[in-house]
C-alpha positions in Angstrom: -19.6 -40.5 -45.4 -16.5 -41.5 -47.4 -15.6 -44.9 -48.8 -11.9 -45.6 -48.9 -10.8 -48.2 -51.5 -7.4 -49.7 -50.9 -5.0 -52.3 -52.4 -1.6 -53.4 -51.5 -0.6 -52.5 -55.0 -1.8 -48.9 -55.1 -2.6 -45.9 -53.2 -6.1 -45.3 -51.8 -9.1 -43.9 -53.8 -11.8 -42.0 -51.8 -15.4 -41.5 -52.9 -18.4 -39.9 -51.3 -21.1 -42.4 -50.3 -23.5 -41.9 -53.2 -20.8 -42.2 -55.8 -19.2 -45.3 -54.2 -22.5 -47.0 -53.8 -23.3 -46.3 -57.4 -20.0 -47.6 -58.6 -20.3 -50.8 -56.4 -23.8 -51.4 -57.8 -22.3 -51.2 -61.3 -19.8 -54.0 -60.5 -22.4 -56.1 -58.7 -21.2 -55.5 -55.2 -23.4 -54.8 -52.1 -22.5 -51.5 -50.5 -21.5 -51.9 -46.9 -19.0 -50.8 -44.3 -16.4 -53.1 -45.6 -16.0 -55.3 -48.6 -13.6 -56.9 -51.1 -13.1 -57.2 -54.8 -11.0 -60.2 -55.3 -8.3 -60.5 -58.0 -10.6 -63.0 -59.8 -13.5 -60.5 -59.8 -11.5 -57.4 -61.0 -11.7 -58.1 -64.8 -15.5 -58.3 -64.7 -15.6 -55.2 -62.6 -13.5 -53.3 -65.0 -15.5 -54.4 -68.0 -18.8 -53.4 -66.2 -17.4 -50.0 -65.3 -16.2 -49.4 -68.9 -19.6 -50.4 -70.2 -21.4 -48.0 -67.8 -19.1 -45.2 -68.8 -19.8 -45.8 -72.5 -23.5 -45.9 -71.8 -23.3 -42.7 -69.8 -21.5 -40.9 -72.5 -24.0 -42.0 -75.1 -26.9 -40.8 -72.9 -25.6 -38.2 -70.5 -29.1 -37.0 -69.4 -30.0 -40.6 -68.3 -27.0 -41.0 -66.0 -27.7 -38.2 -63.5 -28.3 -39.5 -60.2 -31.2 -38.1 -58.2 -30.8 -36.9 -54.7 -30.3 -33.8 -52.6 -27.3 -31.5 -53.2 -24.8 -31.0 -56.0 -22.5 -34.1 -56.0 -25.4 -36.5 -55.6 -27.0 -35.4 -58.9 -23.9 -35.4 -61.0 -22.7 -31.8 -60.5 -20.1 -30.2 -58.3 -21.0 -27.4 -55.9 -20.7 -24.8 -58.7 -23.2 -26.7 -60.9 -20.5 -28.1 -63.3 -21.4 -31.5 -64.5 -19.2 -34.4 -63.4 -19.4 -37.5 -65.6 -19.3 -41.0 -64.5 -16.0 -41.4 -66.4 -14.5 -38.7 -64.3 -15.7 -40.4 -61.1 -14.9 -43.9 -62.2 -11.5 -43.7 -64.0 -9.3 -43.4 -60.9 -11.1 -46.5 -59.5 -10.7 -48.4 -62.8 -7.0 -47.5 -62.8 -6.7 -48.8 -59.3 -8.4 -52.0 -60.2 -6.2 -52.6 -63.3 -3.0 -52.0 -61.3 -4.1 -54.2 -58.5 -5.0 -57.0 -61.0 -1.5 -56.7 -62.6 0.0 -57.1 -59.1 -2.3 -60.0 -58.2 -3.8 -58.0 -55.3 -7.3 -57.7 -54.0 -9.1 -54.3 -53.6 -10.9 -53.7 -50.3 -13.1 -50.9 -49.0 -14.2 -49.5 -45.8 -16.1 -46.4 -44.5 
């Protein structure tokens, strides 16, 4: 299942379910079929994501997600490691742009 994150200030960002749910848990949001990150919540979300990225870079072995298949455990289908930073930065950029434009970010599956 794919999550689509949208804002009236940006294009969309798509994430597979396991990654989206991990990112949502980092920012304190409950995964679900739909949701919203309000303009007021964006600064704290960006801060939490930056902190998680820094921690994952300091301890790369601790940040691998467990689960079946390549992408769920931090690797692409060829076994190349995909960092949290690579997964989160497009979303962080979306949040920052939405905040500058005073627009919420919503998601749906």
